[in-house]
N, C-alpha and C positions, 0 to 999 in steps of 0.2 A: 532527577529524572538521568538517565546517563545514555553514551551507545558504545559495542562493542562491534568492529566488523573487521573484514576483510574485504579486498576488491583485487582480483587478480587480472592480468593482461596473458592470453596464451598459458594460464596456470600457472605463472609468476606474479608475487605480488607487484603493486605499481608503485613507482618512485614519483616523486612531487613532477618530476620531468615530462612523465607521461601524461600530465593534464593538458587537455586542449579544449578550446570554444566546443559545447555540443552545438546540434542541428537543434533548428527551429528557435534562435534565441537563446537556449540555455546557458548556463554557467558552464564554465569549465568542468571536463567529465572525463574519465580514464577507463579501460578494464572492459573485460566481457561477461566478467564474474561479479558478483556481489553478493554477500550474504552478512546479514546486520541483526543484531538483538538490540532491542529499546529497553529502556524503565524507563515503564509509565507511570502515571498518578496513583493513588491505590493500589500499589505493590505488582501492577498487573505488568507483562512481560511482553514485548511485540517482537517479533521476528519476520524479516524482510527478505526474500532472496530472488535474484534474475540473473540468468544465465541467454546471453546474446545467441539466437539462430540456435535454440537448444533440441534441433531438428523436427521441428513442429511445424506441420502446413499451415497452421492459422497462430494468431496470435493468443495467448494462453494466458491470461490474467484472472487472478481471483482472492481471495478474501475469505481466511478460515477464522472463526469466532471459538474457541476451544472454552468451556466451564465446566463446572463440577455436576451440572445436569445434563448436560447434552452439548452439541456444537452445530453451529451455522457457518454452511459453505455458501459464498457467494459469488457468482459468476456472470459480472454485468454484461458480457459478449453472447450469453445464451439466455434461452428461455427454456421454463422458468429460470427465474435470475437468482435463486436463493433455494435451498434448503435447510432443512432441520433434521437432525438425528437426535432421538431421545435419549443417548447414552456419552459419558466422555471417549474422547477418543483413545483413552486409553481400556477401556472396556469392552475384550472381544472373547466374551467367556461365551458369548451368544450371539447371532445378527440383529441388529438393529436399522429397520429399512429409514433410508433416506425420503423425507417428505417435503415436496414443493412447497416453498412460501409464494402468496399470491397477495395482493391489495388487501384481503381481507385477513389475511393471518394464514394460518396453515391450510392447504389446497391440497388434497390427496390427488384429486381428479385433472390437476393444472397441468396442461401438458402445453408443446410448442405448437399442434396441430393447429393452422389456423389463423397464427401469428402475424403479423407484416414486421419483418424485422426492421426493414427502412423506419416505418411509422413508430416502431419502439424507439431505433437509436434517436432519431428526431426528438421525442417523447424527453430524452434528459435535457437538451436544451431548453426545451420549453420550460422544464419544471424548474433549472437555474435563474431564468429570466423571472419565470413566478414567486421563485423567493427572492431574487434581489426587488424586485416589485414592493413586494409584501415588508420587506425589511425597511426599505425606504418609506412605505407608508408607517410602518411602526416603529421607525427610529431605532432601528436595532441592527446589529451585524447580521449579515449574509450567514449562510449555511457554509458557504465558501469563501468566504470572505478574505481581507484583508490579514486578519488575525491568524485563520485557518492556513494562509498562504505561508504567512510568515514563519510558523510552528512547522510548514513543510519542509520550506528551503533551510530552516536550521537542520532538522532531519536527515536531511542530503549532505550539507557540511558535515555534519556530526560523522557521517560514513566516512567520507574521506579521510579527515581529522584523525578519527582511530584508526584507519587502516594504514595510513602512511606514518602515525607514531607508535605504532604498534601496540597501543594500551586505550584502554576504556577512556570515554571521553564525557564527561560533563557537560549537559545543556539545559539552557542556553550556554551558547559558546562564549568562552574567553575570546575577544577578536583578535588582540595581538598572539596569543598562543596558536590560534587558528591560523591564521598568518604565516605565522613561522611555520607550522608542519604544514601548510600546502607549498609555500615556498621553498621546501626543502631543506 
């Protein structure tokens, strides 16, 4: 598994001295724009991009899964939260509609009408608590447990290590090499 990334601040690549403690107890971060590619299991590639204050009036977070038979676009801050398109992203020779995905699967008639967004957002925490309780009863790792958190932390550190060194980095990271890259 690997990461190749660029982190910039005002259009310029960041330097190790730009790192500063993040908000809400986050580890040191820097930059206002990030692009990163990740080599994942089974020859899959993940891509992440973020631009601070991209001119949008509301948060704009999403996840798109691209496959050979179609794509799924997930927007957790919207209702419906996910859509399916029965064609790969590169198939542009005719229009393919996006179909909402509901709790039971494809739901062409699903709409935002009548949805209480506050209750919907509250359900996110309820699902996490239900998963945690089930994990305790089943003696398993929660879906968003320690190992998922460790992987996320490794991926974040890999972004900065790759950007600061200018090279693709392998992860799990070599702690000594990563510390040297982050120190400048």
